[in-house]
N, C-alpha and C positions, 0 to 999 in steps of 0.2 A: 463506447459501448460497446457489447459483446454478443455473441450468439451461444446458447448453453444446450446442448444434447441432452436429454431425458426420456424417463419412460414415465407411464402412471404412478407407478410404484417408487420412484426416485426422485420427483419434481420437487422434492423440497431437500435431498440431500445433496446441497451447494459445493460440499466440500469434494464428494466423489465423482461429479456428472462434469463430463468434457466440456471445458468452455474455451470460445475464441474469438478475439478481438474479430470485429465486424469484417476487414481487410482479410484477417486470414480465415476466415468462415468462408467468405465468398469464394476464393480459392480453392477450398478445400471441398464445397459444394459443389462449385463446377468441375473439380477431378473427377467427383463421384457422379456427374451429370446430373443433379439435383437441382441446378439452380437456373432461372431462365434468363431472359435478356435483359430486364432492369436490376438495378442494383439495390433496389429494395425487396427482391425475394430471398429474404433469410429466414423465410418459415416456411415450416414444411412438415409431415411425416412419411414413415415408412416401415414396411414391417421388417422385425430385426433380421430377417432371413435374407432379404432384398438388401438392405440396407448390408449386410455383410457380404456377400456378391459383390456389388460394387464396389466396397472397399478392397477387398482381394484383387480386384482387375485395376483399381487404381494404384496398387501396389507395385502390380504386373507392370503397367505401362507406362509408371509417371519416373521421369530419370530421376537422377539424384538430386535432391534439392541443394542447390548452391547458396540458398539464402539471397537477400536483399537487402543491402546496407541502409541503413538510416538516412534518409534525405528531407530535404525540404521542398513543399509543393507552394508557389507563390499565385496569387489568384488575385483579382479585382479587390483591393480593399482588405484581404485578408492573406494569412501566411500558415501553413501546415506544416505541421513537422510528420512525417509517415515514417514511423519508428522501424519498419522495415522486418526481417524475419532471420534467426540463425541458420546455419548450415544445418541441413539435415530435420528441418521441423515440419516438412509436408510429411516423412515416413514416422517421424514421432507420432504425429496426430496420427497417420494410418493405423499404425500400432496400439492406440489408447481406444480411438473408435472400433477397429476390429476387437479389442477384448470387451468392451460395452456391448456389442451388437451381439457375440459370443454368449457374454453371461446374460441375456436379455431376449434368447429366442423365443417365439411364441407370443412377445409382445409388439408393440408397436413404438419406436421410437421415432420423436418429435424433436423438433430445434426451432429455438426462435430468439 
């Protein structure tokens, strides 16, 4: 599963819309102050200008991403592999989301 960021005009532009895995999207949205307390809150919207400000603030406050190595998550009757994230991933995504917000000023950015 994944979360895609889009505007009304780019909803069908799958190749150019930012797309993140659920786990990475949850972390990015948390750092942007756009995620509530429940795991399922990976859907929302914000004005491009507000979103841009949130990304700029997150860029300024978030330490360099050291990444997360892939690891196994064992549970009752299940085994999951968390693929982790590479070093610098958050900073790369912030840049991508900033470019997206700046390109769509005056519009609403949605994620789902």
